[in-house]
C-alpha positions, 0 to 999 in steps of 0.5 A: 718196493723196496722194504725194511724192517726195524727190529727193536726191544718192544716195538712201540717208538720203532713203529713211530720211527718206521711211519714217519721214514715210511712218509719221508720216502713217499713224500719224495716219491721213492718206493722204500717201506719201513716197518717194525717188530719186537726183538723176540720175533727177530729169527723167525721173521728173518727165516720168512725172507720178506725183507730187503733190509733189516735195522737194529735199533739202538737198545738191541745192538747187543743181539746183532751177532746172531741176527747178522748171520741170520740176515747173511743166510738170506743175503740181506743187509743188517745195518744198526741204527745210529742213536741219533737217528732213532728220535721221533723228530724230523731231524732223526727221520732225515739220518734214518732215512740217510742210513736207509737210502744209499742201500737202496739207491742202485737198486731203485735206479735199476727198477726205474730204468726197467719201468721206463724201458731203458 
């Protein structure tokens, strides 16, 4: 299971978006789970190193430099969510999923092959 974390301003909209994207991946039998948190908890969460990917909501883009350094120190990618992918619509859910999936694609292929004994 690959895990991503959306870091946003208050955590309300990001929680809903995280649920929608997780359901999108579940519906395609892809083991990717997305969660959400507030920007105030960002550094301590990255320090705990529990996620494979960090995603910044458009509202907290200004914090990206410090967060990028923290994520790089843990050898984890951090991406900015495109504004049109950060809406609670089906179209935006697909756009966000398409930002996330390429990052995990190769690892998921390897995990699947290992499970199948290849």
